[in-house]
C-alpha positions as CSV (number, residue, x, y, z in Angstrom):
1,M,44.7,2.3,-33.0
2,P,41.8,4.8,-32.7
3,F,39.9,5.1,-29.5
4,K,36.3,4.4,-29.7
5,N,34.0,6.8,-28.0
6,K,31.9,4.6,-25.9
7,T,28.9,6.3,-24.6
8,R,27.5,4.5,-21.6
9,K,23.9,4.8,-20.8
10,K,23.3,6.1,-17.3
11,K,21.0,3.9,-15.3
12,V,17.9,5.9,-14.5
13,I,17.0,5.1,-10.9
14,K,13.2,5.2,-10.6
15,P,11.9,5.7,-7.1
16,M,9.7,3.0,-5.8
17,L,6.0,3.7,-6.0
18,F,5.3,2.9,-2.4
19,T,7.4,3.1,0.7
20,A,7.8,0.5,3.4
21,L,5.2,2.2,5.5
22,N,2.7,2.0,2.6
23,Y,3.2,-1.7,2.3
24,K,2.9,-2.2,6.1
25,L,-0.4,-0.3,6.1
26,M,-1.7,-2.3,3.1
27,G,-0.8,-5.5,5.0
28,L,-2.6,-4.3,8.1
29,G,-5.7,-3.4,6.0
30,V,-5.7,-6.9,4.4
31,I,-5.4,-8.5,7.8
32,F,-8.4,-6.4,9.0
33,I,-10.4,-7.5,6.0
34,L,-9.6,-11.1,6.4
35,T,-10.3,-11.0,10.1
36,G,-13.7,-9.4,9.5
37,F,-14.7,-12.0,6.9
38,S,-13.4,-14.8,9.1
39,I,-15.4,-13.6,12.1
40,M,-18.5,-13.4,9.9
41,R,-17.9,-16.9,8.6
42,I,-17.3,-18.4,12.0
43,E,-20.6,-17.2,13.4
44,N,-22.4,-18.5,10.3
45,E,-25.7,-16.8,11.2
46,V,-27.5,-14.2,9.1
47,Y,-29.0,-12.3,12.0
48,G,-26.2,-12.9,14.5
49,I,-24.8,-10.1,16.6
50,I,-21.3,-10.6,15.4
51,S,-22.3,-10.9,11.7
52,L,-24.4,-7.7,11.8
53,F,-22.6,-5.4,14.2
54,I,-19.0,-6.4,14.7
55,A,-17.6,-7.8,11.5
56,P,-18.8,-5.1,9.0
57,P,-17.0,-2.2,10.8
58,I,-13.8,-4.3,10.9
59,I,-14.1,-5.0,7.2
60,L,-14.8,-1.3,6.5
61,A,-11.8,-0.3,8.6
62,G,-9.7,-2.6,6.6
63,Y,-10.8,-1.1,3.3
64,I,-10.2,2.4,4.7
65,V,-6.7,1.5,5.8
66,V,-5.9,0.0,2.4
67,I,-7.2,3.1,0.5
68,Y,-5.2,5.4,2.9
69,A,-2.1,3.3,2.3
70,I,-2.5,3.7,-1.5
71,L,-3.1,7.4,-1.4
72,K,-0.5,8.3,1.3
73,K,2.6,9.9,-0.3
74,D,5.8,10.3,1.5
75,H,6.8,14.0,1.3
76,K,10.5,13.3,1.9
77,T,10.9,11.0,-1.2
78,A,8.6,13.3,-3.3
79,D,10.9,16.3,-2.8
80,T,14.1,14.5,-3.6
81,S,12.8,12.8,-6.8
82,V,12.2,16.2,-8.5
83,K,15.5,18.0,-9.0
84,P,15.9,21.0,-11.3
85,S,18.3,20.4,-14.1
86,N,20.8,23.1,-14.8
């Protein structure tokens, strides 16, 4: 009985795009954004102090945190994913 040469495909492990810290920062940014819009909605005045001066910086901070979380790259995982092949 001849032996069959079975070639098994090796599973290629793809690293995750974001780390746990990235997801936590994105969640924090979304919470800032939702908080800012909620504060703006609660006051419900166009020319109110909270709607004009407090809520917009909170919303802007939320967007900045989300953008930072997307662009942040973990250097530890970036170095290990690229290995020279011999």
